[in-house]
PDB file of N, CA, C, O and CB in Angstrom:
ATOM      1  N   MET A   1      19.096 -10.122   2.737  1.00  0.00           N
ATOM      2  CA  MET A   1      18.184  -9.478   3.657  1.00  0.00           C
ATOM      3  C   MET A   1      17.081  -8.758   2.958  1.00  0.00           C
ATOM      4  O   MET A   1      16.200  -8.180   3.595  1.00  0.00           O
ATOM      5  CB  MET A   1      18.911  -8.539   4.526  1.00  0.00           C
ATOM      6  N   LEU A   2      17.119  -8.787   1.641  1.00  0.00           N
ATOM      7  CA  LEU A   2      16.081  -8.125   0.874  1.00  0.00           C
ATOM      8  C   LEU A   2      14.811  -8.965   0.679  1.00  0.00           C
ATOM      9  O   LEU A   2      13.780  -8.461   0.235  1.00  0.00           O
ATOM     10  CB  LEU A   2      16.628  -7.744  -0.454  1.00  0.00           C
ATOM     11  N   LYS A   3      14.910 -10.261   1.020  1.00  0.00           N
ATOM     12  CA  LYS A   3      13.781 -11.175   0.830  1.00  0.00           C
ATOM     13  C   LYS A   3      12.609 -10.823   1.756  1.00  0.00           C
ATOM     14  O   LYS A   3      11.457 -10.779   1.324  1.00  0.00           O
ATOM     15  CB  LYS A   3      14.228 -12.624   1.078  1.00  0.00           C
ATOM     16  N   LEU A   4      12.909 -10.581   2.994  1.00  0.00           N
ATOM     17  CA  LEU A   4      11.820 -10.270   3.983  1.00  0.00           C
ATOM     18  C   LEU A   4      11.056  -9.026   3.612  1.00  0.00           C
ATOM     19  O   LEU A   4       9.825  -9.063   3.615  1.00  0.00           O
ATOM     20  CB  LEU A   4      12.398 -10.091   5.397  1.00  0.00           C
ATOM     21  N   PRO A   5      11.726  -7.894   3.284  1.00  0.00           N
ATOM     22  CA  PRO A   5      10.903  -6.736   2.916  1.00  0.00           C
ATOM     23  C   PRO A   5      10.080  -6.949   1.643  1.00  0.00           C
ATOM     24  O   PRO A   5       8.995  -6.382   1.514  1.00  0.00           O
ATOM     25  CB  PRO A   5      11.784  -5.529   2.737  1.00  0.00           C
ATOM     26  N   LEU A   6      10.575  -7.752   0.705  1.00  0.00           N
ATOM     27  CA  LEU A   6       9.782  -8.021  -0.477  1.00  0.00           C
ATOM     28  C   LEU A   6       8.556  -8.885  -0.182  1.00  0.00           C
ATOM     29  O   LEU A   6       7.482  -8.643  -0.733  1.00  0.00           O
ATOM     30  CB  LEU A   6      10.637  -8.688  -1.517  1.00  0.00           C
ATOM     31  N   VAL A   7       8.704  -9.871   0.668  1.00  0.00           N
ATOM     32  CA  VAL A   7       7.566 -10.661   1.063  1.00  0.00           C
ATOM     33  C   VAL A   7       6.558  -9.855   1.819  1.00  0.00           C
ATOM     34  O   VAL A   7       5.356  -9.996   1.592  1.00  0.00           O
ATOM     35  CB  VAL A   7       7.998 -11.813   1.877  1.00  0.00           C
ATOM     36  N   VAL A   8       7.005  -9.030   2.696  1.00  0.00           N
ATOM     37  CA  VAL A   8       6.117  -8.147   3.439  1.00  0.00           C
ATOM     38  C   VAL A   8       5.395  -7.170   2.531  1.00  0.00           C
ATOM     39  O   VAL A   8       4.209  -6.887   2.700  1.00  0.00           O
ATOM     40  CB  VAL A   8       6.894  -7.391   4.486  1.00  0.00           C
ATOM     41  N   TYR A   9       6.172  -6.645   1.527  1.00  0.00           N
ATOM     42  CA  TYR A   9       5.573  -5.746   0.557  1.00  0.00           C
ATOM     43  C   TYR A   9       4.469  -6.406  -0.243  1.00  0.00           C
ATOM     44  O   TYR A   9       3.451  -5.776  -0.530  1.00  0.00           O
ATOM     45  CB  TYR A   9       6.622  -5.222  -0.371  1.00  0.00           C
ATOM     46  N   VAL A  10       4.653  -7.664  -0.606  1.00  0.00           N
ATOM     47  CA  VAL A  10       3.638  -8.399  -1.358  1.00  0.00           C
ATOM     48  C   VAL A  10       2.361  -8.512  -0.527  1.00  0.00           C
ATOM     49  O   VAL A  10       1.265  -8.546  -1.086  1.00  0.00           O
ATOM     50  CB  VAL A  10       4.158  -9.807  -1.753  1.00  0.00           C
ATOM     51  N   LEU A  11       2.485  -8.568   0.765  1.00  0.00           N
ATOM     52  CA  LEU A  11       1.262  -8.623   1.617  1.00  0.00           C
ATOM     53  C   LEU A  11       0.699  -7.262   1.936  1.00  0.00           C
ATOM     54  O   LEU A  11      -0.519  -7.111   2.034  1.00  0.00           O
ATOM     55  CB  LEU A  11       1.557  -9.337   2.918  1.00  0.00           C
ATOM     56  N   VAL A  12       1.541  -6.272   2.099  1.00  0.00           N
ATOM     57  CA  VAL A  12       1.106  -4.919   2.551  1.00  0.00           C
ATOM     58  C   VAL A  12       0.588  -4.135   1.369  1.00  0.00           C
ATOM     59  O   VAL A  12      -0.371  -3.385   1.549  1.00  0.00           O
ATOM     60  CB  VAL A  12       2.277  -4.138   3.237  1.00  0.00           C
ATOM     61  N   ALA A  13       1.128  -4.240   0.202  1.00  0.00           N
ATOM     62  CA  ALA A  13       0.782  -3.375  -0.925  1.00  0.00           C
ATOM     63  C   ALA A  13      -0.709  -3.545  -1.350  1.00  0.00           C
ATOM     64  O   ALA A  13      -1.376  -2.528  -1.541  1.00  0.00           O
ATOM     65  CB  ALA A  13       1.716  -3.686  -2.120  1.00  0.00           C
ATOM     66  N   PRO A  14      -1.238  -4.722  -1.502  1.00  0.00           N
ATOM     67  CA  PRO A  14      -2.624  -4.801  -1.841  1.00  0.00           C
ATOM     68  C   PRO A  14      -3.576  -4.273  -0.775  1.00  0.00           C
ATOM     69  O   PRO A  14      -4.647  -3.755  -1.094  1.00  0.00           O
ATOM     70  CB  PRO A  14      -2.951  -6.180  -2.139  1.00  0.00           C
ATOM     71  N   VAL A  15      -3.172  -4.408   0.532  1.00  0.00           N
ATOM     72  CA  VAL A  15      -3.978  -3.847   1.596  1.00  0.00           C
ATOM     73  C   VAL A  15      -3.992  -2.336   1.499  1.00  0.00           C
ATOM     74  O   VAL A  15      -5.051  -1.717   1.596  1.00  0.00           O
ATOM     75  CB  VAL A  15      -3.460  -4.291   2.959  1.00  0.00           C
ATOM     76  N   MET A  16      -2.816  -1.726   1.306  1.00  0.00           N
ATOM     77  CA  MET A  16      -2.736  -0.254   1.262  1.00  0.00           C
ATOM     78  C   MET A  16      -3.459   0.255  -0.002  1.00  0.00           C
ATOM     79  O   MET A  16      -4.127   1.288   0.043  1.00  0.00           O
ATOM     80  CB  MET A  16      -1.229   0.229   1.276  1.00  0.00           C
ATOM     81  N   MET A  17      -3.331  -0.439  -1.080  1.00  0.00           N
ATOM     82  CA  MET A  17      -4.040  -0.029  -2.287  1.00  0.00           C
ATOM     83  C   MET A  17      -5.524  -0.111  -2.108  1.00  0.00           C
ATOM     84  O   MET A  17      -6.252   0.763  -2.581  1.00  0.00           O
ATOM     85  CB  MET A  17      -3.626  -0.871  -3.458  1.00  0.00           C
ATOM     86  N   GLY A  18      -5.997  -1.132  -1.440  1.00  0.00           N
ATOM     87  CA  GLY A  18      -7.398  -1.280  -1.146  1.00  0.00           C
ATOM     88  C   GLY A  18      -7.913  -0.166  -0.192  1.00  0.00           C
ATOM     89  O   GLY A  18      -9.014   0.358  -0.363  1.00  0.00           O
ATOM     90  N   VAL A  19      -7.091   0.167   0.797  1.00  0.00           N
ATOM     91  CA  VAL A  19      -7.463   1.240   1.706  1.00  0.00           C
ATOM     92  C   VAL A  19      -7.571   2.567   0.936  1.00  0.00           C
ATOM     93  O   VAL A  19      -8.525   3.318   1.139  1.00  0.00           O
ATOM     94  CB  VAL A  19      -6.432   1.356   2.860  1.00  0.00           C
ATOM     95  N   PHE A  20      -6.643   2.849   0.093  1.00  0.00           N
ATOM     96  CA  PHE A  20      -6.654   4.081  -0.678  1.00  0.00           C
ATOM     97  C   PHE A  20      -7.862   4.139  -1.626  1.00  0.00           C
ATOM     98  O   PHE A  20      -8.518   5.173  -1.759  1.00  0.00           O
ATOM     99  CB  PHE A  20      -5.352   4.213  -1.470  1.00  0.00           C
ATOM    100  N   LEU A  21      -8.135   3.010  -2.275  1.00  0.00           N
ATOM    101  CA  LEU A  21      -9.282   2.965  -3.202  1.00  0.00           C
ATOM    102  C   LEU A  21     -10.577   3.086  -2.452  1.00  0.00           C
ATOM    103  O   LEU A  21     -11.479   3.776  -2.926  1.00  0.00           O
ATOM    104  CB  LEU A  21      -9.279   1.672  -4.018  1.00  0.00           C
ATOM    105  N   THR A  22     -10.727   2.437  -1.277  1.00  0.00           N
ATOM    106  CA  THR A  22     -11.921   2.561  -0.497  1.00  0.00           C
ATOM    107  C   THR A  22     -12.100   3.968  -0.017  1.00  0.00           C
ATOM    108  O   THR A  22     -13.222   4.474  -0.023  1.00  0.00           O
ATOM    109  CB  THR A  22     -11.898   1.617   0.651  1.00  0.00           C
ATOM    110  N   ALA A  23     -11.026   4.634   0.408  1.00  0.00           N
ATOM    111  CA  ALA A  23     -11.135   6.006   0.861  1.00  0.00           C
ATOM    112  C   ALA A  23     -11.549   6.907  -0.323  1.00  0.00           C
ATOM    113  O   ALA A  23     -12.346   7.831  -0.158  1.00  0.00           O
ATOM    114  CB  ALA A  23      -9.788   6.483   1.484  1.00  0.00           C
ATOM    115  N   LEU A  24     -11.009   6.629  -1.492  1.00  0.00           N
ATOM    116  CA  LEU A  24     -11.424   7.443  -2.684  1.00  0.00           C
ATOM    117  C   LEU A  24     -12.875   7.253  -3.007  1.00  0.00           C
ATOM    118  O   LEU A  24     -13.579   8.217  -3.307  1.00  0.00           O
ATOM    119  CB  LEU A  24     -10.590   7.079  -3.920  1.00  0.00           C
ATOM    120  N   LEU A  25     -13.338   6.021  -2.951  1.00  0.00           N
ATOM    121  CA  LEU A  25     -14.711   5.796  -3.365  1.00  0.00           C
ATOM    122  C   LEU A  25     -15.741   6.248  -2.333  1.00  0.00           C
ATOM    123  O   LEU A  25     -16.903   6.478  -2.667  1.00  0.00           O
ATOM    124  CB  LEU A  25     -14.908   4.351  -3.661  1.00  0.00           C
ATOM    125  N   THR A  26     -15.296   6.379  -1.043  1.00  0.00           N
ATOM    126  CA  THR A  26     -16.214   6.856  -0.055  1.00  0.00           C
ATOM    127  C   THR A  26     -16.270   8.368  -0.026  1.00  0.00           C
ATOM    128  O   THR A  26     -17.225   8.932   0.509  1.00  0.00           O
ATOM    129  CB  THR A  26     -15.842   6.326   1.284  1.00  0.00           C
ATOM    130  N   MET A  27     -15.292   9.034  -0.576  1.00  0.00           N
ATOM    131  CA  MET A  27     -15.368  10.505  -0.673  1.00  0.00           C
ATOM    132  C   MET A  27     -16.365  10.900  -1.722  1.00  0.00           C
ATOM    133  O   MET A  27     -16.554  10.185  -2.706  1.00  0.00           O
ATOM    134  CB  MET A  27     -13.996  11.119  -0.998  1.00  0.00           C
ATOM    135  N   ASP A  28     -16.995  12.011  -1.531  1.00  0.00           N
ATOM    136  CA  ASP A  28     -17.970  12.480  -2.504  1.00  0.00           C
ATOM    137  C   ASP A  28     -17.370  13.428  -3.490  1.00  0.00           C
ATOM    138  O   ASP A  28     -17.632  14.630  -3.451  1.00  0.00           O
ATOM    139  CB  ASP A  28     -19.117  13.135  -1.822  1.00  0.00           C
ATOM    140  N   LEU A  29     -16.542  12.884  -4.399  1.00  0.00           N
ATOM    141  CA  LEU A  29     -15.817  13.746  -5.340  1.00  0.00           C
ATOM    142  C   LEU A  29     -16.538  13.858  -6.704  1.00  0.00           C
ATOM    143  O   LEU A  29     -16.315  14.811  -7.451  1.00  0.00           O
ATOM    144  CB  LEU A  29     -14.391  13.203  -5.546  1.00  0.00           C
ATOM    145  N   HIS A  30     -17.385  12.894  -7.010  1.00  0.00           N
ATOM    146  CA  HIS A  30     -18.102  12.889  -8.331  1.00  0.00           C
ATOM    147  C   HIS A  30     -17.101  12.883  -9.494  1.00  0.00           C
ATOM    148  O   HIS A  30     -17.383  13.415 -10.568  1.00  0.00           O
ATOM    149  CB  HIS A  30     -19.048  14.147  -8.457  1.00  0.00           C
ATOM    150  N   ARG A  31     -15.901  12.260  -9.262  1.00  0.00           N
ATOM    151  CA  ARG A  31     -14.884  12.160 -10.296  1.00  0.00           C
ATOM    152  C   ARG A  31     -14.224  10.818 -10.245  1.00  0.00           C
ATOM    153  O   ARG A  31     -13.042  10.729  -9.912  1.00  0.00           O
ATOM    154  CB  ARG A  31     -13.853  13.256 -10.155  1.00  0.00           C
ATOM    155  N   PHE A  32     -14.932   9.786 -10.559  1.00  0.00           N
ATOM    156  CA  PHE A  32     -14.348   8.472 -10.474  1.00  0.00           C
ATOM    157  C   PHE A  32     -14.020   7.941 -11.900  1.00  0.00           C
ATOM    158  O   PHE A  32     -14.651   7.027 -12.431  1.00  0.00           O
ATOM    159  CB  PHE A  32     -15.312   7.511  -9.725  1.00  0.00           C
ATOM    160  N   ASP A  33     -12.995   8.585 -12.459  1.00  0.00           N
ATOM    161  CA  ASP A  33     -12.484   8.149 -13.759  1.00  0.00           C
ATOM    162  C   ASP A  33     -11.287   7.182 -13.532  1.00  0.00           C
ATOM    163  O   ASP A  33     -10.819   6.981 -12.411  1.00  0.00           O
ATOM    164  CB  ASP A  33     -12.052   9.397 -14.637  1.00  0.00           C
ATOM    165  N   ALA A  34     -10.838   6.617 -14.629  1.00  0.00           N
ATOM    166  CA  ALA A  34      -9.775   5.612 -14.512  1.00  0.00           C
ATOM    167  C   ALA A  34      -8.473   6.216 -14.007  1.00  0.00           C
ATOM    168  O   ALA A  34      -7.739   5.524 -13.301  1.00  0.00           O
ATOM    169  CB  ALA A  34      -9.537   4.938 -15.856  1.00  0.00           C
ATOM    170  N   THR A  35      -8.156   7.412 -14.310  1.00  0.00           N
ATOM    171  CA  THR A  35      -6.905   8.004 -13.885  1.00  0.00           C
ATOM    172  C   THR A  35      -6.912   8.281 -12.394  1.00  0.00           C
ATOM    173  O   THR A  35      -5.872   8.133 -11.751  1.00  0.00           O
ATOM    174  CB  THR A  35      -6.635   9.280 -14.655  1.00  0.00           C
ATOM    175  N   THR A  36      -8.024   8.671 -11.821  1.00  0.00           N
ATOM    176  CA  THR A  36      -8.136   8.886 -10.393  1.00  0.00           C
ATOM    177  C   THR A  36      -8.002   7.602  -9.605  1.00  0.00           C
ATOM    178  O   THR A  36      -7.324   7.546  -8.579  1.00  0.00           O
ATOM    179  CB  THR A  36      -9.439   9.540 -10.075  1.00  0.00           C
ATOM    180  N   ILE A  37      -8.662   6.573 -10.105  1.00  0.00           N
ATOM    181  CA  ILE A  37      -8.589   5.271  -9.431  1.00  0.00           C
ATOM    182  C   ILE A  37      -7.149   4.709  -9.572  1.00  0.00           C
ATOM    183  O   ILE A  37      -6.601   4.174  -8.608  1.00  0.00           O
ATOM    184  CB  ILE A  37      -9.654   4.265 -10.042  1.00  0.00           C
ATOM    185  N   ALA A  38      -6.566   4.827 -10.725  1.00  0.00           N
ATOM    186  CA  ALA A  38      -5.173   4.374 -10.925  1.00  0.00           C
ATOM    187  C   ALA A  38      -4.175   5.145 -10.037  1.00  0.00           C
ATOM    188  O   ALA A  38      -3.240   4.567  -9.484  1.00  0.00           O
ATOM    189  CB  ALA A  38      -4.776   4.536 -12.408  1.00  0.00           C
ATOM    190  N   ALA A  39      -4.402   6.475  -9.918  1.00  0.00           N
ATOM    191  CA  ALA A  39      -3.542   7.269  -9.071  1.00  0.00           C
ATOM    192  C   ALA A  39      -3.662   6.847  -7.597  1.00  0.00           C
ATOM    193  O   ALA A  39      -2.660   6.809  -6.883  1.00  0.00           O
ATOM    194  CB  ALA A  39      -3.878   8.746  -9.231  1.00  0.00           C
ATOM    195  N   ALA A  40      -4.874   6.535  -7.144  1.00  0.00           N
ATOM    196  CA  ALA A  40      -5.059   6.017  -5.783  1.00  0.00           C
ATOM    197  C   ALA A  40      -4.332   4.718  -5.542  1.00  0.00           C
ATOM    198  O   ALA A  40      -3.708   4.509  -4.502  1.00  0.00           O
ATOM    199  CB  ALA A  40      -6.514   5.824  -5.499  1.00  0.00           C
ATOM    200  N   ALA A  41      -4.431   3.833  -6.549  1.00  0.00           N
ATOM    201  CA  ALA A  41      -3.762   2.548  -6.468  1.00  0.00           C
ATOM    202  C   ALA A  41      -2.236   2.745  -6.453  1.00  0.00           C
ATOM    203  O   ALA A  41      -1.565   2.104  -5.645  1.00  0.00           O
ATOM    204  CB  ALA A  41      -4.186   1.645  -7.649  1.00  0.00           C
ATOM    205  N   VAL A  42      -1.686   3.565  -7.274  1.00  0.00           N
ATOM    206  CA  VAL A  42      -0.253   3.843  -7.289  1.00  0.00           C
ATOM    207  C   VAL A  42       0.208   4.486  -6.016  1.00  0.00           C
ATOM    208  O   VAL A  42       1.299   4.187  -5.530  1.00  0.00           O
ATOM    209  CB  VAL A  42       0.099   4.720  -8.448  1.00  0.00           C
ATOM    210  N   ALA A  43      -0.604   5.373  -5.459  1.00  0.00           N
ATOM    211  CA  ALA A  43      -0.244   6.033  -4.187  1.00  0.00           C
ATOM    212  C   ALA A  43      -0.203   4.960  -3.055  1.00  0.00           C
ATOM    213  O   ALA A  43       0.690   4.979  -2.208  1.00  0.00           O
ATOM    214  CB  ALA A  43      -1.292   7.197  -3.835  1.00  0.00           C
ATOM    215  N   GLY A  44      -1.177   4.041  -3.063  1.00  0.00           N
ATOM    216  CA  GLY A  44      -1.145   2.999  -2.081  1.00  0.00           C
ATOM    217  C   GLY A  44       0.075   2.099  -2.239  1.00  0.00           C
ATOM    218  O   GLY A  44       0.639   1.658  -1.237  1.00  0.00           O
ATOM    219  N   ALA A  45       0.492   1.818  -3.454  1.00  0.00           N
ATOM    220  CA  ALA A  45       1.654   0.976  -3.660  1.00  0.00           C
ATOM    221  C   ALA A  45       2.915   1.741  -3.206  1.00  0.00           C
ATOM    222  O   ALA A  45       3.829   1.123  -2.662  1.00  0.00           O
ATOM    223  CB  ALA A  45       1.763   0.543  -5.159  1.00  0.00           C
ATOM    224  N   LEU A  46       2.984   3.038  -3.411  1.00  0.00           N
ATOM    225  CA  LEU A  46       4.113   3.782  -2.964  1.00  0.00           C
ATOM    226  C   LEU A  46       4.220   3.929  -1.454  1.00  0.00           C
ATOM    227  O   LEU A  46       5.306   3.874  -0.876  1.00  0.00           O
ATOM    228  CB  LEU A  46       4.080   5.092  -3.578  1.00  0.00           C
ATOM    229  N   VAL A  47       3.056   4.117  -0.829  1.00  0.00           N
ATOM    230  CA  VAL A  47       3.025   4.215   0.606  1.00  0.00           C
ATOM    231  C   VAL A  47       3.394   2.878   1.272  1.00  0.00           C
ATOM    232  O   VAL A  47       3.903   2.848   2.392  1.00  0.00           O
ATOM    233  CB  VAL A  47       1.652   4.673   1.059  1.00  0.00           C
ATOM    234  N   ALA A  48       3.136   1.820   0.585  1.00  0.00           N
ATOM    235  CA  ALA A  48       3.416   0.460   1.132  1.00  0.00           C
ATOM    236  C   ALA A  48       4.907   0.164   1.198  1.00  0.00           C
ATOM    237  O   ALA A  48       5.329  -0.719   1.944  1.00  0.00           O
ATOM    238  CB  ALA A  48       2.726  -0.617   0.274  1.00  0.00           C
ATOM    239  N   ILE A  49       5.722   0.900   0.416  1.00  0.00           N
ATOM    240  CA  ILE A  49       7.163   0.597   0.493  1.00  0.00           C
ATOM    241  C   ILE A  49       7.753   0.922   1.827  1.00  0.00           C
ATOM    242  O   ILE A  49       8.394   0.033   2.387  1.00  0.00           O
ATOM    243  CB  ILE A  49       7.915   1.343  -0.562  1.00  0.00           C
ATOM    244  N   PRO A  50       7.612   2.124   2.427  1.00  0.00           N
ATOM    245  CA  PRO A  50       8.190   2.338   3.748  1.00  0.00           C
ATOM    246  C   PRO A  50       7.469   1.539   4.855  1.00  0.00           C
ATOM    247  O   PRO A  50       8.081   1.167   5.856  1.00  0.00           O
ATOM    248  CB  PRO A  50       8.156   3.820   4.079  1.00  0.00           C
ATOM    249  N   VAL A  51       6.166   1.281   4.662  1.00  0.00           N
ATOM    250  CA  VAL A  51       5.459   0.459   5.655  1.00  0.00           C
ATOM    251  C   VAL A  51       6.019  -0.934   5.673  1.00  0.00           C
ATOM    252  O   VAL A  51       6.230  -1.488   6.753  1.00  0.00           O
ATOM    253  CB  VAL A  51       3.956   0.414   5.367  1.00  0.00           C
ATOM    254  N   ALA A  52       6.272  -1.532   4.519  1.00  0.00           N
ATOM    255  CA  ALA A  52       6.825  -2.896   4.444  1.00  0.00           C
ATOM    256  C   ALA A  52       8.277  -2.898   5.012  1.00  0.00           C
ATOM    257  O   ALA A  52       8.677  -3.861   5.667  1.00  0.00           O
ATOM    258  CB  ALA A  52       6.804  -3.424   2.942  1.00  0.00           C
ATOM    259  N   TRP A  53       9.055  -1.830   4.762  1.00  0.00           N
ATOM    260  CA  TRP A  53      10.383  -1.771   5.285  1.00  0.00           C
ATOM    261  C   TRP A  53      10.358  -1.712   6.841  1.00  0.00           C
ATOM    262  O   TRP A  53      11.135  -2.399   7.504  1.00  0.00           O
ATOM    263  CB  TRP A  53      11.116  -0.558   4.695  1.00  0.00           C
ATOM    264  N   ILE A  54       9.491  -0.917   7.379  1.00  0.00           N
ATOM    265  CA  ILE A  54       9.410  -0.800   8.842  1.00  0.00           C
ATOM    266  C   ILE A  54       8.903  -2.115   9.474  1.00  0.00           C
ATOM    267  O   ILE A  54       9.437  -2.554  10.493  1.00  0.00           O
ATOM    268  CB  ILE A  54       8.475   0.380   9.236  1.00  0.00           C
ATOM    269  N   VAL A  55       7.864  -2.747   8.866  1.00  0.00           N
ATOM    270  CA  VAL A  55       7.365  -3.980   9.389  1.00  0.00           C
ATOM    271  C   VAL A  55       8.424  -5.061   9.313  1.00  0.00           C
ATOM    272  O   VAL A  55       8.597  -5.823  10.264  1.00  0.00           O
ATOM    273  CB  VAL A  55       6.125  -4.397   8.651  1.00  0.00           C
ATOM    274  N   SER A  56       9.120  -5.140   8.223  1.00  0.00           N
ATOM    275  CA  SER A  56      10.143  -6.162   8.094  1.00  0.00           C
ATOM    276  C   SER A  56      11.286  -6.012   9.051  1.00  0.00           C
ATOM    277  O   SER A  56      11.850  -6.998   9.524  1.00  0.00           O
ATOM    278  CB  SER A  56      10.665  -6.167   6.734  1.00  0.00           C
ATOM    279  N   ARG A  57      11.640  -4.738   9.349  1.00  0.00           N
ATOM    280  CA  ARG A  57      12.676  -4.523  10.409  1.00  0.00           C
ATOM    281  C   ARG A  57      12.197  -4.937  11.775  1.00  0.00           C
ATOM    282  O   ARG A  57      12.978  -5.462  12.569  1.00  0.00           O
ATOM    283  CB  ARG A  57      13.097  -3.056  10.463  1.00  0.00           C
ATOM    284  N   LYS A  58      10.922  -4.712  12.074  1.00  0.00           N
ATOM    285  CA  LYS A  58      10.373  -5.128  13.347  1.00  0.00           C
ATOM    286  C   LYS A  58      10.360  -6.668  13.441  1.00  0.00           C
ATOM    287  O   LYS A  58      10.683  -7.234  14.485  1.00  0.00           O
ATOM    288  CB  LYS A  58       8.947  -4.551  13.530  1.00  0.00           C
ATOM    289  N   ILE A  59       9.983  -7.333  12.339  1.00  0.00           N
ATOM    290  CA  ILE A  59       9.957  -8.807  12.325  1.00  0.00           C
ATOM    291  C   ILE A  59      11.403  -9.317  12.472  1.00  0.00           C
ATOM    292  O   ILE A  59      11.632 -10.303  13.172  1.00  0.00           O
ATOM    293  CB  ILE A  59       9.291  -9.359  10.988  1.00  0.00           C
ATOM    294  N   ALA A  60      12.347  -8.682  11.846  1.00  0.00           N
ATOM    295  CA  ALA A  60      13.756  -9.183  11.946  1.00  0.00           C
ATOM    296  C   ALA A  60      14.296  -9.034  13.299  1.00  0.00           C
ATOM    297  O   ALA A  60      15.151  -9.826  13.697  1.00  0.00           O
ATOM    298  CB  ALA A  60      14.669  -8.468  10.992  1.00  0.00           C
ATOM    299  N   THR A  61      13.855  -8.059  14.055  1.00  0.00           N
ATOM    300  CA  THR A  61      14.366  -7.925  15.434  1.00  0.00           C
ATOM    301  C   THR A  61      13.750  -8.917  16.404  1.00  0.00           C
ATOM    302  O   THR A  61      14.243  -9.097  17.518  1.00  0.00           O
ATOM    303  CB  THR A  61      14.117  -6.529  15.941  1.00  0.00           C
ATOM    304  N   LEU A  62      12.683  -9.551  15.984  1.00  0.00           N
ATOM    305  CA  LEU A  62      12.017 -10.574  16.825  1.00  0.00           C
ATOM    306  C   LEU A  62      12.780 -11.918  16.829  1.00  0.00           C
ATOM    307  O   LEU A  62      12.676 -12.723  17.754  1.00  0.00           O
ATOM    308  CB  LEU A  62      10.569 -10.804  16.324  1.00  0.00           C
ATOM    309  N   ARG A  63      13.537 -12.106  15.759  1.00  0.00           N
ATOM    310  CA  ARG A  63      14.249 -13.399  15.653  1.00  0.00           C
ATOM    311  C   ARG A  63      15.338 -13.567  16.585  1.00  0.00           C
ATOM    312  O   ARG A  63      15.997 -14.606  16.583  1.00  0.00           O
ATOM    313  CB  ARG A  63      14.777 -13.588  14.339  1.00  0.00           C
TER     314      ARG A  63
END
């Protein structure tokens, strides 16, 4: 049963990372160094874990 959350994670993680990076770049922080961009990408990847889990549970109940 771990296959479905992993497949959903592969789809959700890049989207969440892109959302976090876009939000970072649209803020007027004047601090766009590599560590800030990497931290935003890691935060997006971490937020994608529960999102993928919830979406996969919703998909599993549709079957």
